[in-house]
Residue frames as a rotation matrix with the C-alpha (Angstrom) as fourth column:
MET 1
-0.410 -0.138 -0.902 21.05
-0.911 0.111 0.397 -79.86
0.045 0.984 -0.171 139.01
ALA 2
0.678 0.719 0.152 18.99
-0.709 0.694 -0.123 -82.89
-0.194 -0.024 0.981 138.02
SER 3
-0.151 -0.736 0.660 20.72
-0.374 0.660 0.652 -86.24
-0.915 -0.148 -0.375 138.04
ASN 4
0.018 0.058 -0.998 21.47
-0.996 0.093 -0.013 -87.92
0.092 0.994 0.059 134.74
ASP 5
-0.046 0.040 0.998 20.24
-0.500 0.864 -0.058 -91.49
-0.865 -0.502 -0.019 135.31
CYS 6
0.907 0.407 0.108 19.67
-0.091 0.440 -0.893 -92.24
-0.411 0.801 0.436 131.63
GLU 7
0.145 -0.903 0.405 22.67
0.631 0.400 0.665 -93.77
-0.762 0.159 0.628 129.89
SER 8
0.455 -0.023 -0.890 24.31
-0.437 -0.877 -0.200 -91.21
-0.776 0.480 -0.409 127.62
GLN 9
-0.554 -0.760 -0.339 26.17
-0.702 0.208 0.681 -93.77
-0.448 0.615 -0.649 125.54
VAL 10
-0.127 0.586 0.800 23.15
0.374 0.776 -0.508 -95.59
-0.918 0.235 -0.318 124.12
PHE 11
-0.793 -0.231 -0.563 23.29
-0.395 -0.509 0.765 -95.26
-0.463 0.829 0.312 120.36
ALA 12
0.177 0.971 0.164 20.13
-0.270 0.208 -0.940 -95.45
-0.947 0.122 0.299 118.29
ASN 13
0.200 -0.141 -0.970 21.95
-0.975 -0.127 -0.183 -96.26
-0.097 0.982 -0.162 115.05
VAL 14
-0.890 -0.359 -0.280 22.14
-0.380 0.925 0.023 -99.98
0.251 0.127 -0.960 115.87
PRO 15
-0.249 0.887 -0.389 19.11
-0.034 0.393 0.919 -102.29
0.968 0.242 -0.067 116.08
GLU 16
-0.047 0.220 -0.974 19.37
0.894 0.444 0.057 -102.60
0.445 -0.869 -0.218 119.87
GLY 17
-0.851 -0.485 0.199 19.88
0.367 -0.822 -0.435 -98.88
0.375 -0.298 0.878 120.51
PHE 18
-0.410 0.771 0.487 16.28
-0.574 -0.633 0.519 -97.71
0.709 -0.067 0.702 120.74
ILE 19
0.429 0.563 -0.706 15.30
0.165 0.720 0.674 -100.79
0.888 -0.406 0.216 122.74
LYS 20
-0.278 -0.623 -0.731 17.99
0.892 0.116 -0.438 -100.12
0.358 -0.773 0.523 125.38
LEU 21
-0.931 -0.055 0.360 17.03
-0.010 -0.984 -0.176 -96.46
0.364 -0.168 0.916 125.47
LEU 22
-0.031 0.996 0.080 13.33
-0.412 -0.085 0.907 -97.31
0.911 -0.005 0.413 125.88
ILE 23
0.333 0.099 -0.938 14.09
0.637 0.710 0.301 -99.64
0.695 -0.698 0.173 128.80
SER 24
-0.656 -0.667 -0.354 16.19
0.726 -0.428 -0.538 -96.96
0.208 -0.609 0.765 130.48
ILE 25
-0.780 0.431 0.454 13.55
-0.341 -0.901 0.269 -94.24
0.525 0.055 0.850 129.97
THR 26
0.180 0.908 -0.377 10.78
-0.093 0.398 0.913 -96.57
0.979 -0.129 0.156 131.16
LYS 27
-0.001 -0.258 -0.966 12.58
0.869 0.478 -0.128 -97.37
0.495 -0.839 0.224 134.40
ILE 28
-0.905 -0.395 -0.159 13.10
0.423 -0.799 -0.426 -93.67
0.041 -0.453 0.891 135.15
ALA 29
-0.773 0.601 0.204 9.72
-0.470 -0.758 0.454 -92.33
0.428 0.254 0.867 134.03
ILE 30
0.199 0.943 -0.268 7.28
-0.528 0.333 0.781 -95.08
0.826 -0.014 0.564 134.98
GLY 31
0.513 -0.073 0.855 9.14
-0.822 0.246 0.514 -97.20
-0.248 -0.966 0.067 137.53
PRO 32
-0.495 -0.865 -0.077 11.58
-0.857 0.472 0.206 -100.08
-0.142 0.168 -0.976 137.80
SER 33
-0.442 0.359 0.822 8.85
-0.074 0.899 -0.432 -102.74
-0.894 -0.251 -0.371 137.90
VAL 34
0.671 0.698 -0.251 7.52
-0.262 -0.093 -0.961 -101.76
-0.694 0.710 0.120 134.45
ARG 35
-0.482 -0.833 0.270 9.04
0.022 0.297 0.955 -103.43
-0.876 0.466 -0.125 131.41
PRO 36
-0.025 0.439 -0.898 8.37
-0.941 -0.314 -0.127 -103.03
-0.337 0.842 0.421 127.70
GLU 37
-0.205 0.036 0.978 7.07
0.095 0.995 -0.016 -106.19
-0.974 0.089 -0.208 126.02
PHE 38
-0.514 -0.091 -0.853 7.39
-0.775 -0.378 0.507 -106.62
-0.369 0.921 0.124 122.26
THR 39
0.242 0.585 0.774 5.05
0.126 0.772 -0.623 -108.54
-0.962 0.248 0.113 119.96
LEU 40
-0.712 -0.556 -0.429 6.23
-0.388 -0.197 0.900 -109.35
-0.585 0.807 -0.075 116.44
TYR 41
0.494 0.847 0.195 3.95
-0.131 0.295 -0.946 -109.74
-0.859 0.442 0.257 113.43
ARG 42
-0.665 -0.700 0.261 5.16
0.110 0.254 0.961 -111.38
-0.738 0.668 -0.092 110.23
HIS 43
0.469 0.737 -0.487 3.72
-0.445 -0.280 -0.851 -110.23
-0.763 0.616 0.196 106.92
LYS 44
-0.280 -0.547 0.789 4.52
0.412 0.674 0.613 -112.74
-0.867 0.496 0.036 104.17
LEU 45
0.043 0.224 -0.974 4.78
-0.646 -0.737 -0.198 -110.91
-0.762 0.637 0.112 100.86
SER 46
0.417 0.040 -0.908 5.87
-0.788 0.514 -0.340 -113.92
0.453 0.857 0.246 98.81
ASP 47
0.901 -0.086 -0.426 7.42
0.192 0.958 0.212 -117.34
0.390 -0.273 0.879 99.34
SER 48
0.108 -0.972 -0.210 10.84
0.887 0.189 -0.421 -115.81
0.449 -0.141 0.882 99.82
LEU 49
-0.687 -0.351 0.636 10.06
0.159 -0.927 -0.339 -112.33
0.709 -0.132 0.693 101.18
SER 50
0.261 0.739 -0.621 8.60
0.889 0.068 0.454 -111.32
0.377 -0.671 -0.639 104.52
MET 51
-0.333 -0.268 0.904 8.28
-0.147 -0.932 -0.331 -108.03
0.931 -0.243 0.271 106.38
TYR 52
-0.294 0.162 -0.942 7.99
0.879 0.432 -0.200 -107.71
0.375 -0.887 -0.269 110.14
GLN 53
-0.051 0.332 0.942 6.09
-0.235 -0.921 0.311 -105.27
0.971 -0.206 0.125 112.27
ALA 54
-0.562 -0.204 -0.802 6.41
0.679 0.439 -0.588 -104.97
0.472 -0.875 -0.108 116.04
ALA 55
0.427 0.658 0.620 4.28
-0.077 -0.657 0.750 -103.49
0.901 -0.368 -0.230 118.78
VAL 56
-0.720 -0.623 -0.307 5.50
0.305 0.113 -0.946 -102.53
0.624 -0.774 0.108 122.24
GLN 57
0.467 0.846 0.258 3.30
-0.082 -0.249 0.965 -102.48
0.881 -0.471 -0.047 125.32
PHE 58
-0.472 -0.660 0.584 4.25
-0.623 -0.219 -0.751 -101.85
0.624 -0.718 -0.308 128.93
LYS 59
0.317 0.507 -0.802 3.74
0.209 0.787 0.580 -104.65
0.925 -0.351 0.143 131.47
GLY 60
-0.216 -0.332 -0.918 3.68
0.944 0.171 -0.283 -104.29
0.251 -0.928 0.277 135.24
GLY 61
-0.978 -0.207 -0.020 3.25
0.202 -0.922 -0.329 -101.19
0.050 -0.326 0.944 137.35
ARG 62
-0.518 0.816 -0.259 0.08
-0.165 -0.392 -0.905 -99.17
-0.840 -0.426 0.337 137.59
ALA 63
-0.006 0.647 0.762 -2.90
0.686 0.558 -0.468 -99.97
-0.728 0.520 -0.447 135.34
GLU 64
0.770 0.374 -0.516 -2.85
-0.040 -0.780 -0.625 -96.61
-0.637 0.501 -0.586 133.51
PHE 65
-0.071 -0.874 -0.481 0.58
-0.807 -0.233 0.542 -97.41
-0.586 0.427 -0.689 132.05
ARG 66
-0.537 -0.149 0.830 -0.43
0.109 0.964 0.243 -100.85
-0.836 0.221 -0.502 130.76
ARG 67
0.492 0.823 0.283 -2.81
0.423 0.058 -0.904 -99.44
-0.761 0.565 -0.319 128.17
PHE 68
0.365 -0.439 -0.821 -0.05
-0.718 -0.695 0.053 -97.75
-0.593 0.570 -0.569 126.15
ARG 69
0.292 -0.256 0.921 0.76
0.520 0.851 0.072 -99.66
-0.803 0.458 0.382 122.96
PHE 70
0.266 -0.313 -0.912 2.97
-0.655 -0.752 0.067 -98.39
-0.707 0.580 -0.405 120.16
VAL 71
0.636 0.007 0.771 3.34
0.466 0.794 -0.392 -99.95
-0.615 0.608 0.502 116.71
GLY 72
-0.255 -0.805 -0.536 6.33
-0.246 -0.482 0.841 -99.41
-0.935 0.346 -0.076 114.46
ARG 73
0.423 0.377 -0.824 6.35
-0.868 -0.092 -0.488 -99.55
-0.260 0.922 0.288 110.70
ALA 74
0.949 -0.019 0.316 7.04
0.091 0.972 -0.216 -102.74
-0.303 0.234 0.924 108.76
MET 75
0.265 -0.940 -0.214 10.72
-0.907 -0.319 0.277 -103.58
-0.329 0.121 -0.937 108.34
PRO 76
0.332 -0.150 -0.931 12.69
-0.674 0.653 -0.346 -106.36
0.660 0.742 0.116 106.58
THR 77
-0.491 -0.530 -0.691 14.08
0.133 0.738 -0.661 -107.92
0.861 -0.417 -0.292 109.81
GLU 78
0.429 0.655 -0.622 12.67
0.686 0.212 0.696 -108.68
0.587 -0.726 -0.358 113.25
ARG 79
-0.206 -0.612 -0.764 15.36
0.947 -0.320 0.001 -106.65
-0.245 -0.723 0.646 115.01
HIS 80
-0.953 -0.132 0.272 14.68
0.225 -0.910 0.349 -103.56
0.201 0.394 0.897 112.90
ALA 81
-0.086 0.990 0.111 10.94
0.239 -0.088 0.967 -103.95
0.967 0.110 -0.230 113.48
MET 82
0.384 0.163 -0.909 11.52
0.908 0.113 0.404 -103.95
0.168 -0.980 -0.104 117.25
GLN 83
-0.665 -0.684 -0.298 13.75
0.707 -0.706 0.043 -100.90
-0.240 -0.182 0.954 116.87
MET 84
-0.739 0.432 0.517 10.98
0.096 -0.692 0.716 -99.04
0.667 0.578 0.470 115.03
ALA 85
0.343 0.881 -0.326 8.40
0.498 0.124 0.858 -99.90
0.796 -0.457 -0.396 117.71
ALA 86
0.105 -0.396 -0.912 10.76
0.971 -0.158 0.180 -98.71
-0.215 -0.905 0.368 120.44
ARG 87
-0.879 -0.435 0.197 11.48
0.475 -0.836 0.274 -95.54
0.046 0.335 0.941 118.46
GLU 88
-0.282 0.869 0.407 7.75
0.198 -0.362 0.911 -94.88
0.939 0.337 -0.070 118.13
ALA 89
0.514 0.451 -0.729 7.27
0.769 0.135 0.625 -95.26
0.381 -0.882 -0.277 121.90
ILE 90
-0.317 -0.717 -0.621 10.15
0.870 -0.481 0.111 -92.89
-0.378 -0.505 0.776 122.64
ALA 91
-0.864 -0.028 0.503 8.87
0.342 -0.766 0.544 -90.32
0.370 0.642 0.671 120.13
ARG 92
0.068 0.979 0.190 5.41
0.255 -0.201 0.946 -90.27
0.964 -0.015 -0.264 121.74
């Protein structure tokens, strides 16, 4: 039977859930030296309203893994934007 190295109690219904899950999957699938790096983009809709969009890219490890970049959809908070980028990376 295959070992279960991925945490089973990581919940994706909180803003940090997908990010923790992505880090765990990355360490198992690509290697422990690879880490996801997030970039946040702020879209100012008005003086009082902004939306955030995040992209995740993998740093470290072999060169073929560094070219992967996933962008999530725009969200009202930075944390939710990072969650959407992590979700997009996991889904792909």
